[in-house]
C-alpha positions in Angstrom: -63.5 -149.9 110.5 -61.8 -153.0 110.7 -63.4 -154.8 107.9 -60.2 -157.2 107.1 -58.6 -157.6 103.3 -60.9 -160.5 103.0 -63.9 -158.5 102.7 -62.5 -156.9 99.7 -63.7 -157.2 96.1 -61.7 -157.0 93.6 -61.8 -153.6 91.8 -60.1 -153.3 88.4 -60.1 -149.7 87.7 -57.7 -146.5 88.9 -59.3 -143.6 90.7 -57.6 -139.8 89.4 -56.9 -137.0 91.5 -58.0 -133.3 90.3 -54.7 -133.1 89.3 -55.3 -136.1 87.6 -52.6 -138.3 89.4 -53.6 -141.8 89.3 -54.4 -144.5 92.1 -55.6 -147.8 92.2 -58.1 -149.0 94.8 -56.8 -151.8 97.7 -60.7 -152.7 96.7 -64.6 -152.3 97.2 -66.2 -153.1 100.3 -70.2 -153.2 101.4 -70.8 -151.8 105.0 -74.3 -149.6 106.1 -74.3 -146.7 106.2 -76.6 -144.8 109.1 -77.0 -140.7 108.8 -79.6 -139.0 111.3 -80.6 -140.3 115.0 -84.1 -142.0 116.8 -87.5 -142.1 114.5 -85.5 -139.7 111.2 -82.4 -142.0 110.6 -82.0 -143.9 107.9 -79.7 -146.7 106.8 -78.2 -147.6 103.1 -76.0 -150.2 102.1 -73.2 -148.7 100.3 -69.8 -150.1 98.1 -67.1 -148.0 99.7 -63.6 -147.9 97.7 -60.8 -148.5 99.6 -57.6 -146.5 98.9 -53.7 -146.2 100.4 -52.8 -142.8 100.6 -52.4 -140.3 103.4 -55.5 -138.8 104.6 -57.7 -136.5 107.4 -60.6 -138.2 106.4 -62.1 -141.6 107.1 -64.7 -141.8 104.5 -65.8 -139.5 101.8 -68.5 -139.7 100.5 -69.3 -138.7 97.0 -72.1 -138.3 94.5 -73.1 -141.8 94.3 -74.5 -141.9 98.1 -76.0 -138.9 98.3 -77.9 -140.2 96.3 -78.5 -142.8 97.2 -79.9 -141.2 100.0 -82.1 -138.7 98.4 -80.0 -135.8 100.2 -78.9 -132.5 100.0 -75.8 -130.6 100.9 -75.7 -127.1 102.6 -72.0 -126.2 102.9 -73.3 -122.4 104.6 -75.1 -124.4 107.7 -73.4 -127.0 107.8 -76.3 -129.9 107.0 -77.2 -132.4 105.2 -81.5 -132.8 104.4 -82.4 -136.3 103.5 -86.0 -137.3 103.1 -87.3 -140.1 105.6 -90.2 -139.6 108.3 -90.1 -136.9 108.1 -86.3 -135.1 107.4 -84.0 -136.6 108.9 -80.3 -133.9 108.9 -77.0 -134.3 110.4 -76.0 -131.3 110.9 -71.2 -130.8 110.9 -69.4 -130.0 114.2 -66.8 -128.0 113.2 -64.0 -128.6 116.0 -63.5 -131.5 114.3 -63.7 -129.9 110.7 -61.1 -127.1 112.0 -59.0 -130.3 113.1 -59.4 -132.4 110.0 -58.6 -129.4 107.9 -55.9 -128.1 110.0 -54.2 -132.3 109.5 -55.0 -132.4 106.2 -52.6 -129.2 105.5 -49.8 -130.7 107.6 -50.2 -134.0 105.2 -49.9 -131.8 102.5 -46.4 -129.8 103.2 -44.7 -134.0 104.6 -46.1 -134.9 101.2 -42.9 -133.5 99.0 -40.2 -134.7 101.5 -42.0 -138.6 102.4 -42.0 -138.2 97.7 -38.6 -137.3 98.4 -38.0 -140.3 100.8 -39.3 -142.8 98.9 -36.5 -142.3 96.1 -34.2 -143.6 98.1 -32.1 -146.7 97.0 -33.5 -149.5 98.8 -31.4 -151.8 101.3 -29.6 -154.8 100.3 -32.5 -156.8 101.8 -34.6 -155.5 98.8 -37.0 -153.1 101.2 -37.2 -150.1 102.4 -36.8 -148.8 106.1 -40.5 -149.6 108.2 -39.3 -146.6 110.6 -41.0 -143.5 110.3 -40.4 -140.6 107.3 -39.0 -137.3 108.8 -41.1 -136.4 111.4 -40.7 -133.0 111.4 -40.0 -131.1 109.1 -39.5 -126.8 108.1 -42.8 -125.9 106.7 -43.7 -121.7 106.3 -44.8 -120.3 109.1 -48.3 -121.1 109.9 -49.2 -117.4 111.8 -49.2 -115.2 108.9 -51.3 -111.8 108.7 -54.8 -110.9 106.8 -54.0 -107.1 106.1 -51.6 -105.1 104.6 -48.4 -105.0 106.5 -45.3 -102.2 106.6 -41.9 -102.3 106.2 -39.9 -100.4 109.9 -36.1 -100.0 110.4 -35.5 -102.0 113.7 -32.3 -100.6 113.3 -32.5 -97.0 112.2 -30.8 -96.0 108.9 -30.0 -100.0 108.1 -32.8 -100.6 105.7 -31.7 -104.5 105.5 -33.1 -105.0 108.9 -36.4 -105.0 108.8 -39.9 -105.8 109.8 -43.7 -105.4 109.5 -46.0 -103.8 111.4 -50.1 -103.2 110.5 -50.6 -100.6 108.3 -54.0 -99.9 109.8 -52.8 -98.7 113.0 -52.8 -95.0 114.0 -49.6 -92.7 114.2 -49.4 -92.8 117.8 -49.7 -96.9 117.7 -46.9 -97.5 114.8 -44.3 -95.2 117.2 -44.5 -97.4 120.5 -44.9 -100.0 118.5 -41.7 -99.0 116.4 -39.7 -98.0 119.4 -41.0 -101.0 121.3 -39.3 -103.1 118.4 -36.3 -100.8 117.8 -35.4 -101.0 122.1 -35.9 -105.2 121.7 -33.3 -105.5 118.7 -31.4 -107.9 119.9 -34.1 -110.3 120.1 -33.7 -110.3 116.3 -31.9 -113.1 114.0 -29.9 -111.5 110.3 -28.1 -114.2 109.8 -27.5 -117.8 111.1 -24.3 -116.5 112.9 -27.2 -114.8 115.6 -28.5 -117.8 117.0 -26.7 -117.9 119.9 -28.3 -121.8 121.2 -30.3 -122.0 124.1 -28.5 -122.6 127.5 -28.3 -126.5 127.4 -29.4 -125.9 131.3 -32.8 -125.1 130.4 -33.1 -127.8 127.9 -31.2 -130.3 125.6 -32.4 -133.0 122.8 -31.7 -136.1 123.9 -32.1 -139.3 121.8 -32.6 -142.0 124.2 -32.5 -145.3 121.4 -33.7 -148.6 121.8 -30.4 -150.2 122.9 -32.6 -153.9 120.8 -31.8 -151.7 117.8 -28.1 -152.2 115.6 -27.4 -148.8 114.6 -27.9 -148.5 110.6 -25.3 -146.8 108.3 -27.2 -145.6 105.0 -24.4 -146.3 102.1 -23.9 -143.3 100.5 -26.7 -141.4 98.0 -24.9 -139.9 94.2 -25.6 -136.8 92.7 -25.5 -135.2 89.7 -23.1 -132.1 90.2 -25.6 -129.4 90.2 -27.2 -130.7 93.7 -23.8 -131.5 94.8 -22.8 -128.1 94.3 -26.6 -127.1 96.5 -25.7 -129.1 98.8 -22.0 -128.0 99.8 -23.8 -124.9 99.7 -26.2 -125.8 102.7 -23.4 -127.7 104.3 -21.4 -124.7 104.3 -23.7 -122.8 106.1 -24.6 -124.8 108.7 -20.9 -125.5 109.5 -20.9 -121.6 109.5 -23.7 -121.4 112.0 -21.8 -123.9 114.3 -25.0 -126.6 113.6 -23.0 -129.3 112.5 -19.8 -130.4 113.0 -17.3 -133.1 110.5 -16.7 -136.3 112.2 -14.9 -139.6 111.9 -15.9 -143.2 112.6 -20.0 -142.9 113.4 -22.1 -145.7 113.7 -25.6 -144.5 112.9 -25.3 -142.7 109.4 -28.6 -141.2 106.8 -27.9 -139.9 103.7 -29.1 -136.3 102.5 -32.1 -136.0 100.3 -32.7 -132.3 98.4 -37.0 -131.9 98.9 -38.6 -129.1 95.9 -39.2 -125.7 97.7 -41.7 -123.2 95.8 -39.4 -121.4 93.1 -37.8 -124.5 92.2 -35.0 -124.0 94.9 -34.4 -126.7 97.1 -34.3 -128.0 100.9 -31.9 -130.4 102.0 -32.8 -133.2 104.6 -31.6 -135.7 105.8 -33.4 -139.5 105.8 -33.3 -140.1 109.2 -35.9 -142.8 109.1 -33.5 -145.5 110.5 -33.0 -143.7 113.3 -36.4 -142.6 114.7 -37.8 -146.1 114.3 -35.0 -147.1 117.1 -36.4 -144.0 119.2 -39.4 -144.6 121.4 -42.2 -142.1 121.0 -41.9 -138.5 123.2 -45.5 -138.8 123.7 -45.0 -135.1 124.9 -48.6 -133.0 124.9 -49.1 -130.8 121.7 -51.2 -128.0 122.5 -55.5 -128.3 121.4 -55.3 -126.3 117.6 -59.3 -125.6 118.3 -59.0 -124.1 121.5 -55.3 -122.1 121.0 -58.0 -120.5 117.6 -60.5 -119.9 119.8 -58.4 -118.0 122.5 -58.2 -115.5 119.7 -61.3 -114.5 119.1 -62.4 -111.2 119.7 -58.5 -109.6 120.3 -57.9 -106.2 119.2 -54.3 -105.8 118.1 -52.0 -109.5 117.3 -48.6 -109.6 117.0 -47.0 -112.7 115.3 -43.7 -114.4 115.7 -41.7 -116.9 114.1 -38.4 -118.3 115.4 -35.9 -118.6 112.3 -34.9 -122.6 111.6 -36.2 -122.4 116.0 -35.2 -126.1 116.5 -31.1 -125.8 115.4 -32.0 -123.1 118.5 -31.9 -126.0 121.2 -28.4 -128.9 121.8 -28.2 -132.3 120.8 -26.9 -133.6 124.6 -22.9 -134.5 123.6 -23.5 -138.1 123.8 -25.9 -138.8 121.2 -24.1 -136.1 118.4 -22.4 -139.1 116.9 -25.4 -140.7 115.9 -27.0 -137.6 114.3 -25.0 -138.6 111.7 -24.8 -138.1 107.6 -23.2 -138.4 104.3 -22.1 -136.4 101.4 -20.1 -136.2 99.0 -17.3 -133.8 101.0 -17.7 -136.6 104.2 -18.9 -137.2 106.8 -20.7 -134.7 109.4 -23.4 -135.2 112.7 -25.2 -132.4 114.1 -24.2 -130.1 117.4 -27.8 -128.4 117.3 -31.3 -130.4 116.6 -32.2 -131.2 112.9 -35.0 -131.2 111.2 -36.6 -134.1 110.9 -35.8 -136.1 114.0 -38.5 -137.9 115.6 -39.4 -136.1 119.1 -37.8 -132.8 117.8 -41.1 -131.2 118.0 -41.9 -132.4 121.9 -38.6 -130.9 122.7 -39.3 -127.4 121.1 -43.3 -127.9 123.1 -41.7 -128.6 125.5 -38.5 -125.5 125.9 -42.0 -123.0 125.0 -44.5 -124.4 127.6 -41.3 -123.8 130.2 -40.9 -119.9 129.7 -44.1 -118.6 128.4 -45.4 -121.0 131.3 -47.1 -117.7 132.6 -48.4 -116.3 129.8 -49.7 -118.7 127.6 -53.0 -118.4 127.6 -53.0 -114.4 129.3 -51.5 -112.8 126.1 -49.8 -115.4 123.9 -50.1 -118.5 122.9 -47.6 -120.7 121.3 -47.5 -124.4 119.1 -44.1 -125.8 118.6 -42.0 -122.8 117.1 -45.2 -120.4 115.8 -46.4 -117.9 118.7 -48.8 -115.3 118.9 -49.2 -112.2 121.5 -52.6 -111.3 121.8 -55.0 -108.7 123.3 -58.3 -107.5 124.3 -57.4 -104.2 124.8 -55.0 -102.4 121.6 -53.7 -99.7 124.4 -52.5 -103.1 126.5 -50.3 -104.2 123.4 -47.1 -102.5 123.8 -46.2 -103.4 127.2 -46.8 -107.3 126.8 -45.1 -107.0 123.3 -42.4 -106.1 126.2 -43.4 -108.7 128.4 -42.6 -111.3 125.8 -39.5 -110.1 124.8 -37.6 -110.0 128.1 -38.3 -113.9 128.0 -36.8 -114.5 124.6 -34.2 -112.4 125.8 -33.4 -113.8 128.5 -33.3 -117.1 127.6 -31.6 -115.9 124.4 -34.5 -117.6 122.1 -34.1 -115.2 118.5 -37.3 -114.4 115.1 -37.2 -113.9 112.0 -38.1 -110.4 111.5 -38.9 -111.1 107.6 -41.9 -114.0 108.7 -42.6 -111.5 112.4 -46.0 -109.2 111.7 -47.0 -106.7 114.5 -49.6 -105.2 116.5 -52.3 -106.3 113.5 -56.1 -106.9 114.0 -56.3 -109.7 111.9 -54.4 -113.1 110.5 -53.9 -117.0 109.9 -52.7 -118.7 113.0 -52.5 -123.0 112.1 -55.1 -122.6 109.0 -57.7 -120.6 110.5 -58.6 -116.8 111.1 
């Protein structure tokens, strides 16, 4: 809006969110707001509170604004009407609404990580790193079914190795999809050790650090004994899976951060802010979410697939591994595989899926980073397309998480939309 701090009036009162959390506005600014177009438009001078919080929305209009315009809102019709010379109206844009919703969900998922990173001790100069907070964070799957599911055994006779299929399927369709999954059991990863990793000749992640930045070694952060046990358990898992290795004399060194998960558990993240600051942004484009969502409309069958610890299936360039180092009570370690939290990791993963699924994207699959959706206008063609996608996964050794997949469903939630 380019108003600048000089235009802000001081505000002494705090604002409170729905949950009761307080925030203090930076100030108040008076700006003209115009609704409508042409002869039915109406302009009023309004006062806006300026707050420094992450949001997908530039402005939020409250009751005082609606009262000033004498406006009536219909969320069902996505429309605002107000009296003027005749009747003025503002029509909402469903595509922009979708984009804002998805961005708001993404910001909410990152908030826990950002809050945890804010607790990292200050540097010697008394300032926190200005680099980006964890750019990529492991989040719940954005592809989720919206109907009841049935568990099926992928390995017959082994109840511990199952996945899910749609409950509405007819008996013949259930058999076909079940047999298809059992024939392709190789594409599923039951443990981290099952992840073979993508051939570095296909793709590998490079850091591309700006040489003008000096390496930063963060001072070791101390945890209580209980959290140290959680960190050690996670280190053991990563070592067993081959995702990390011990290291001596690292030049870059980051701290461990524990982020709360639903259910009272903890997720171990790494504070890569200093390292991320030194890496230029990779501007590789992500797919447009509205186009992905619209492309799935009128499909008779969908299969929703999720890659387990997807980023770990891509290797780090050997010359960059020592730079992706972190410190714990047990010692110093570096990543061999591409970890969550690295700047540009999402762009690298999108490059991978765009490359391997290039002939299929838009025809029978949509992919947004590590979320995949196999789609069909005709249900009878679904198994054939699953076989085609599975053959690509098998060729490139990209594994699926059976617990987060759902095959042969009629509807679901893709990137936050039904």
